[in-house]
N, C-alpha and C positions, 0 to 999 in steps of 0.2 A: 504493501499500500504506501503510496508515494503521501509522504508528511511535509507539513511547510515546513518544520525542520531540516529535512536534508538539504537546503540552502545555504545552510551552513558546515554543511561539509567540508568543503575546501579553504573554509578557514580555519577549521579546527582541526584538520590533516596538517598544519603548515606549522599547529601548537602538541604541548607535551599534552598526552591520552594516557590514561591508566587503564591497562585491560582489562580489572577486575572492575571497572564500573561499564553500564549499558552506553550505548552512544548518548543517547539524549542525556544523562549524566554529565558526560563527558563538556558537551554543548553548552550545557547550564552554567558549568563550572568554568568551562572557559572562556564565558563572558559575565560572569559573576562578579555585579558591586561596577562593572565598569560602566567609566560617564561616558565611552565615545557614538553612544547612539542615541544619545538627545534628540527629541523630537518633537516640534510645535505643538502635537496636538492635546500635549497634556498641559499646557497652560490651560486652555478652555476646560479641558476637565476639572482640571485641581479648585477652578471658579465653580463651576459646578457644586461641586461639592460644600464650597463653605456655602452657597445659594442656598442651598438643600436644608444646612442645618439652621441657616440664619432667619430661615423663613417658619422654620418649628419655633425655634427662639421668641422671633417675634408672635405667632400663634399663641405662645405657651405651652407648645403641647409638649410638656414637659414628661410627659410617660413615655411618649414616642421617641423624643429625643434620648431619654436610658436607655432604650431598648434597643436604638440605633448603635450608641459607645457600646452597650454591652456585647450584641454581635461580632463589633467590629474588632474590641477588646480578646473576645474568643477566636474569631478568625487567626489572629496574630501569634494567640498560645498554640493552636493545631498547626501552623505551617513552623515554628519553632523544633515542636516536637516530630515533625516530618523529616524536617533537615539532621534532625538528631539520628533518627531513624536510617538515614542514609551513612552517618559517620559509625553508626553501631553495627549496620549491619556490613557494608562496604559493597555494593551490588547497584543499590537503588534506594530513593526516597520511595514512599511511596505515592506520591504521587508527581510529576517531574511538569516542570514549565518551560521545554527549554527553546520555542519558537521567537521569533523575533517580537525585542520588547526594548521600549526605550531604556530600561534596567532593570532586570533581575537580582531582587532581592537575597532571594534562598533558591535554593533549587525548586522549589515548587510554589514561589511566589514570586512574581512580579510588581511592577506597580501601578500597573491597567488594571489587573487584579485587585491587590489592595485597597486603588479609589473606587470601585466598584462595589467592594465588599464595604468601604466605609459611608454609605448609604444605603445597600442592600438590607439592611434590617429595618431600618426608618419605612419605608418601601412596604414591609411584613408587615409591621408593626401598624401603618396607618390600613390596615383594614380587617383589623382586629376590632370585632364586637365590645360596646362596652362592658356589656354583660356577661361577665366568665364563663355563666352557669349556664351559658343557653345554648343548644345541642344543634347541630348540626347533621342529618339522619341518623337520628339517636344516638353522637357521640359528642362529647363535648369539643366546642368549640376551637378550646385551645389546639387538643389534639388532634383533631379532625384538622384544620391550618396548618400544622405544623409538618404531620407528614405530605397531604397538601404541596405544601412548596416544595418539601424536601425532594417530590417527586419530579414535581416541574425542574427544579434546578438540578437536579441530576439527569433527567434528559436534557436538557443545554447541554450538561457535562461531556455526556455520550455523544453528543452530535460534536463538542471540541476535540475529543478522544479520536474520533474516527477522521479528524480532519487532521489530526497529529500534532496540534496547538497543546496539546497536553495528555502525557504519557502512562498509561496504568501500566508497569510490569508484572504485576503478581495475579495469579490467576483469583484471588480472594478479593482483590477489591479491582473490578474490570469490569469492561462493559455489557460481557454477557451472565455478569454476577454480580448485579448495583446493591445486593439486601446491605451491606456494609458503609457504604457511599451515602445511601441513604440513610442510613439509623447513624450512623458517625459523622459522614461528611455533610452534611445538613439536619437531619429536623435536632441532632442536638444545637446546633444554635438557634433554630429556633423555639426550641423548650427553653432553654438558657434568657433571649431574650424578652421571651413573653413571661416568665416567672419576673425579672425584672421589672418590666412591666407593669405585673399585677401588682409589685409591693405595695403596701399600703401607708408608707412614708416615704419621701425625696430624702430623708436620715440613710434611709436602709437602701435605698437605690444607690445613691451616692455612694456609701461603704462599701458595696459588693464590684461596683464597675472600675472607681478608684484599684481595691485591692486587685482587679484583673488584671489593670494595667498595668499596676506597680511588679504583679510576677511575671509580666513580657519586658519590662525593662528591665528587671536585673538578671533575667535568659538572655536577654541581648549582650548587655553587658557583657556576662561570663560566658558564655557559648560562640557569642560572635566577635565580641571585642576582647577576651581575657584569653580564651582557650584557643579560640577560634575552630571551633568545630562545625559550626556553623556557617 
C-alpha cells in the first residue's frame, strides 16, 4: 500500500537509521522536533484555537472550557506513554505519525494533531445534554455519547491509517481490531472530560485539570528534557 510518508524515504535513507525500528519509526525520529518544516498554515490554526477558547470564556461556558482542557491534558499524557512504549519496546510505538508535518513533537504526536486535540474536547462537550441523567436509546447519555464519539473518531483514524498518515504496527491496535483504540484511544478521553464537565464545583474542576497538566509537564521535563527517552 502506498503511504504518504513514503515520500520521506529518500531523505531518511541519507540519515542514520536503526534496523530494530520500523520504517515509520525511523522517519518520525529523523524529523523529530526539527524546525526545518515550518508552514504558514500553522498561524491561522493557532489563532483558531484561541478564538474557540476565548469564545467559550466570553460566554462563560466554564464547564465546556474545563472539559476541553481536560481532554487536551489527557491527550498529552497518553502521547508521552506512547513514546515511552517505543523506548521500552525498541521497535515501534503503539501509533506513529511519520507523515509530513510542520513539527513532529513525539513519534506519535505532531503539532497539527495537538492543535486539533486542543479544541476537540470542547466540540464534544458542547453536545452534552445539561441533564446528565437523561437517557438516549435507554443508555445514560454520557456513556452513549462517549462511545458514539469514540467510534466516529476511530473511523476517522482508520481512514488516516489506510492513507499512511497514522501507522499502527501491532495486531491488537489496528484497523481490523479497533476495540482497544475505541476503549483506550478515545472513550477514555470522553469519560475523563465528561467527568470534569459534570463536577459540582469549579474548584474541583481546576484542581483535576491543573493536576493533569502538572503531571504532563513533569513527564516532559524528565523523559524528554533530562533523560531524552521520548
